[in-house]
C-alpha positions in Angstrom: 101.0 -77.2 -19.7 98.7 -80.3 -19.6 97.8 -82.6 -16.9 100.6 -83.5 -14.3 101.0 -86.3 -11.7 103.8 -87.0 -9.2 105.2 -90.5 -9.7 107.9 -92.6 -8.0 111.1 -93.8 -9.6 112.3 -97.4 -8.9 115.1 -99.7 -10.0 114.7 -102.5 -12.4 117.9 -104.3 -12.4 120.5 -101.7 -13.5 118.0 -99.4 -15.0 116.0 -96.7 -13.5 112.3 -97.0 -14.3 109.0 -95.3 -13.6 105.4 -96.7 -13.7 103.4 -94.9 -16.1 99.9 -93.9 -14.7 96.8 -95.1 -16.9 95.9 -91.7 -17.8 99.3 -90.9 -19.6 99.5 -94.6 -21.1 101.2 -94.8 -24.6 99.9 -96.8 -27.4 101.8 -99.9 -28.5 104.8 -101.5 -27.0 107.7 -99.1 -27.9 108.5 -95.5 -27.2 111.0 -92.9 -28.1 112.7 -91.1 -25.0 115.1 -88.1 -25.4 116.6 -85.7 -22.8 116.1 -81.8 -23.4 117.8 -80.1 -20.6 116.5 -81.4 -17.3 113.3 -82.6 -19.1 112.7 -86.2 -19.9 110.5 -86.7 -23.0 108.7 -90.1 -23.9 106.4 -90.3 -27.0 105.1 -93.1 -28.7 107.3 -94.7 -31.4 105.6 -94.4 -34.6 105.7 -97.5 -36.8 107.1 -96.7 -40.1 106.5 -98.8 -43.3 107.6 -98.5 -46.8 104.3 -96.5 -47.9 105.1 -94.1 -45.1 108.8 -93.5 -46.4 107.8 -93.4 -49.9 105.6 -90.4 -49.1 108.5 -88.6 -47.6 111.0 -88.6 -50.7 111.0 -86.1 -53.3 109.7 -87.0 -56.8 112.1 -88.3 -59.3 112.4 -85.7 -62.2 115.1 -87.4 -64.2 114.2 -89.6 -67.1 115.4 -93.4 -66.6 117.8 -94.5 -69.3 117.2 -97.0 -71.9 118.2 -100.5 -71.2 121.3 -101.5 -73.1 120.6 -104.3 -75.3 124.1 -105.7 -74.8 123.4 -106.2 -70.9 120.5 -108.5 -71.6 121.0 -112.3 -71.1 122.0 -113.7 -74.4 119.8 -116.9 -73.8 116.7 -117.4 -71.9 116.8 -117.8 -68.0 114.6 -120.1 -66.3 113.5 -118.5 -63.1 
């Protein structure tokens, strides 16, 4: 197990809080917290963008259908 340090809990309004020592400081301004049994796990929130999401999806193997000429506008449309 890694480094550990004794910390104090305190109340912040109706919430319980803990001051994170500098050696455990997380990057950014958001984190993910979850409970596993008696353990409270806090980890940095990973910023996600469209490119990150696109990397996770499966390739599209099907062919795209041809555009039906009847669905195209009859007259020019000014954009």
